[in-house]
Backbone bond lengths (Angstrom), bond angles and torsions (degrees), N, CA, C in turn:
res aa  C-N    CA-C-N  psi(-1)  N-CA   C-N-CA  omega(-1)  CA-C   N-CA-C  phi
1 M - - - 1.494 - - 1.465 107.47 -
2 A 1.381 115.87 123.40 1.381 123.57 179.23 1.556 110.30 -99.23
3 L 1.272 116.35 138.37 1.453 122.94 -179.80 1.517 105.44 -103.77
4 V 1.301 113.20 142.59 1.526 123.96 178.85 1.578 108.39 -116.01
5 S 1.337 111.79 133.59 1.461 118.01 178.46 1.530 110.43 -84.49
6 L 1.319 113.57 122.35 1.549 118.99 177.48 1.510 107.48 -136.67
7 K 1.341 115.70 -170.33 1.409 122.71 -177.15 1.545 107.82 -120.94
8 L 1.324 116.96 136.12 1.478 124.03 170.85 1.515 103.86 -100.73
9 V 1.363 113.48 117.35 1.428 120.09 174.73 1.550 106.00 -103.48
10 T 1.381 110.84 130.26 1.496 118.95 -179.37 1.553 108.12 -122.47
11 I 1.291 110.17 122.49 1.521 117.25 177.34 1.517 110.16 -117.10
12 I 1.319 116.55 125.98 1.487 119.27 176.25 1.542 105.80 -114.24
13 A 1.336 113.43 122.24 1.471 119.85 -169.87 1.535 111.73 -146.79
14 E 1.305 113.12 165.48 1.488 122.82 173.08 1.530 105.63 -57.67
15 G 1.400 112.67 134.96 1.471 116.66 -177.90 1.407 118.93 -60.29
16 F 1.370 120.01 -25.42 1.514 119.40 -178.60 1.511 110.91 -74.11
17 L 1.345 118.09 -7.10 1.450 120.38 173.57 1.526 115.88 -86.68
18 E 1.307 114.30 -3.52 1.507 120.94 -173.30 1.605 112.95 -48.57
19 E 1.245 113.79 -54.98 1.519 117.78 -174.55 1.541 110.25 -63.83
20 K 1.248 114.57 -41.96 1.436 121.63 -178.34 1.554 111.02 -64.96
21 L 1.390 115.81 -45.36 1.474 119.23 179.17 1.522 111.50 -66.43
22 V 1.376 115.79 -36.96 1.465 119.15 -179.67 1.599 106.82 -60.71
23 R 1.330 113.32 -47.17 1.504 117.43 179.68 1.517 113.04 -57.59
24 E 1.325 114.60 -44.13 1.448 119.86 -179.90 1.471 114.55 -63.86
25 V 1.372 118.47 -47.20 1.428 118.15 -175.78 1.576 110.39 -73.14
26 R 1.287 118.03 -29.76 1.470 120.98 173.55 1.544 109.23 -68.24
27 K 1.316 119.19 -45.86 1.414 120.93 -179.87 1.544 110.91 -61.49
28 L 1.313 118.73 -33.42 1.486 123.78 -177.66 1.474 111.86 -79.59
29 G 1.361 119.60 -10.28 1.428 121.10 174.83 1.430 119.68 125.09
30 A 1.421 120.04 -1.84 1.428 119.82 174.24 1.472 111.78 -68.23
31 K 1.343 118.27 138.80 1.532 125.51 178.54 1.457 110.55 -85.45
32 G 1.273 121.00 -18.36 1.501 122.75 -175.17 1.453 108.61 -168.74
33 Y 1.339 118.89 -179.60 1.425 123.98 -177.83 1.531 108.45 -168.51
34 T 1.284 118.05 164.57 1.398 128.02 174.24 1.481 110.28 -131.05
35 I 1.321 114.66 133.96 1.487 119.51 -178.89 1.587 107.62 -122.94
36 T 1.296 115.47 131.36 1.545 121.14 174.57 1.517 106.64 -132.76
37 P 1.314 113.19 157.13 1.535 117.13 174.41 1.560 107.58 -67.96
38 A 1.361 113.68 151.71 1.448 115.68 -179.23 1.599 105.91 -142.46
39 R 1.247 116.04 148.38 1.426 121.93 174.60 1.547 112.67 -149.68
40 G 1.213 118.70 156.84 1.481 122.54 -176.43 1.533 112.32 164.41
41 E 1.270 112.71 -162.09 1.494 121.64 177.94 1.457 110.44 -134.68
42 G 1.300 119.96 139.78 1.457 123.91 178.97 1.492 108.89 -144.38
43 S 1.300 114.75 -155.81 1.488 120.31 -176.11 1.471 114.52 -62.20
44 R 1.349 118.68 -22.09 1.450 124.89 177.78 1.530 111.24 -94.39
45 G 1.316 117.42 5.62 1.454 123.18 178.75 1.534 114.93 78.84
46 V 1.263 119.16 -168.81 1.506 122.32 178.21 1.512 104.92 -85.41
47 R 1.327 116.21 148.20 1.464 124.09 176.92 1.520 107.08 -60.09
48 A 1.352 118.45 132.97 1.413 122.68 -172.68 1.499 111.43 -74.25
49 S 1.295 122.66 -32.95 1.473 121.49 -176.38 1.566 107.76 -157.64
50 E 1.355 112.20 168.46 1.430 118.60 179.45 1.545 113.89 -70.84
51 W 1.321 115.64 -26.00 1.471 115.78 179.99 1.500 114.06 -62.14
52 E 1.295 114.82 -19.96 1.492 119.53 178.81 1.581 108.17 -75.09
53 G 1.269 118.55 -13.35 1.443 122.37 179.93 1.480 112.54 88.14
54 N 1.376 116.38 166.88 1.449 121.46 -176.60 1.525 106.41 -89.72
55 N 1.362 113.62 166.80 1.459 121.43 172.34 1.555 108.82 -91.63
56 I 1.317 115.55 160.47 1.421 121.81 173.91 1.521 110.67 -125.61
57 R 1.332 115.67 158.52 1.419 122.34 175.89 1.582 102.79 -121.16
58 L 1.330 116.45 113.63 1.457 120.74 178.21 1.522 105.40 -106.59
59 E 1.348 113.99 127.42 1.465 119.96 176.62 1.447 111.38 -122.94
60 T 1.347 117.93 141.45 1.418 121.84 178.31 1.543 108.58 -148.50
61 I 1.337 116.39 141.43 1.477 122.37 179.97 1.513 104.13 -105.00
62 V 1.332 115.01 122.87 1.499 122.07 -172.86 1.526 108.67 -141.41
63 S 1.358 114.12 170.67 1.410 120.78 170.42 1.563 110.07 -68.10
64 P 1.337 114.51 163.27 1.512 114.84 175.00 1.459 115.07 -60.31
65 S 1.306 120.05 -34.54 1.511 120.86 179.99 1.554 111.43 -70.42
66 V 1.266 118.00 -36.53 1.486 122.57 175.42 1.535 109.75 -68.51
67 A 1.333 116.13 -42.05 1.484 119.12 177.69 1.536 110.79 -56.72
68 E 1.388 114.63 -43.80 1.487 121.43 179.27 1.538 109.72 -60.29
69 K 1.321 115.39 -48.80 1.475 117.77 -179.99 1.504 112.89 -60.45
70 I 1.302 120.19 -38.84 1.453 124.61 178.27 1.542 109.84 -62.79
71 L 1.314 115.44 -49.57 1.499 120.03 -178.86 1.536 108.43 -61.26
72 N 1.311 116.71 -44.89 1.540 117.84 -179.47 1.500 110.23 -60.86
73 R 1.352 117.92 -44.88 1.454 119.57 179.74 1.565 111.65 -61.17
74 L 1.300 115.34 -42.75 1.493 119.29 177.75 1.544 107.40 -56.84
75 A 1.288 118.21 -51.87 1.458 123.73 -178.64 1.565 110.76 -56.52
76 E 1.309 115.41 -42.68 1.500 120.19 -177.00 1.543 110.61 -66.21
77 V 1.330 118.60 -43.22 1.424 122.28 -161.81 1.513 111.27 -113.06
78 Y 1.341 119.75 -35.34 1.507 116.15 -166.10 1.504 114.42 -112.53
79 F 1.295 121.59 -36.27 1.505 121.93 -171.05 1.447 111.85 -54.23
80 A 1.318 121.86 -46.30 1.471 124.63 -172.91 1.557 111.83 -74.17
81 N 1.346 118.12 -21.76 1.375 119.52 -172.44 1.546 120.10 -112.23
82 Y 1.397 113.11 -11.94 1.433 120.58 -172.66 1.497 109.23 -137.07
83 A 1.337 114.50 161.60 1.465 120.27 172.86 1.534 108.82 -82.87
84 V 1.368 115.52 87.45 1.420 123.93 -176.37 1.498 109.29 -134.02
85 I 1.346 114.34 134.19 1.500 117.67 168.47 1.529 109.00 -128.29
86 A 1.279 117.48 162.78 1.445 120.45 -178.57 1.508 107.28 -152.75
87 F 1.382 114.89 143.09 1.439 120.50 170.64 1.483 112.93 -144.43
88 V 1.286 116.46 162.50 1.542 120.93 -178.01 1.492 108.86 -124.54
89 E 1.307 114.25 140.47 1.526 119.26 173.20 1.464 107.44 -128.97
90 N 1.319 114.93 149.08 1.479 122.65 172.87 1.516 107.07 -77.21
91 V 1.316 117.00 133.75 1.460 123.14 178.42 1.585 110.71 -132.14
92 E 1.273 115.09 155.19 1.452 120.35 174.03 1.545 106.23 -116.99
93 V 1.289 116.77 121.63 1.464 118.79 -179.67 1.529 113.39 -123.32
94 V 1.323 111.43 156.43 1.452 118.51 172.20 1.498 105.75 -91.58
95 R 1.366 115.20 159.54 1.481 120.86 -174.86 1.493 114.91 50.38
96 G 1.325 113.59 48.90 1.454 122.40 -178.18 1.525 114.01 -52.29
97 E 1.280 118.94 -29.27 1.514 125.04 -177.06 1.576 109.57 -60.76
98 K 1.376 116.79 -23.86 1.441 115.56 176.30 1.439 118.25 -68.25
99 Y 1.414 115.65 -15.10 1.474 120.20 -173.00 1.543 112.82 -109.81
100 T 1.301 116.32 -3.78 1.509 118.15 -176.76 1.472 110.90 -124.88
């Protein structure tokens, strides 16, 4: 069994951005993604009420070049205007062809 080195991009964002973020990461080269609910506290504090909506955690495993494209797009469009954070981790996956 061969392992392939790829990048796990994690985006935590306001829930109303879900459809837009999914379109963005797919357009930039992600073959798939996982979305789960997220909650917590950060530099913008705890969400004040439920009417603001829930946060999501979008994760995708991609090549290094796709990870860079995703992070650049987030910086261009989202970081200044929305409660969005992103980080990248190195991962080793089986069946690496599924992700590239």
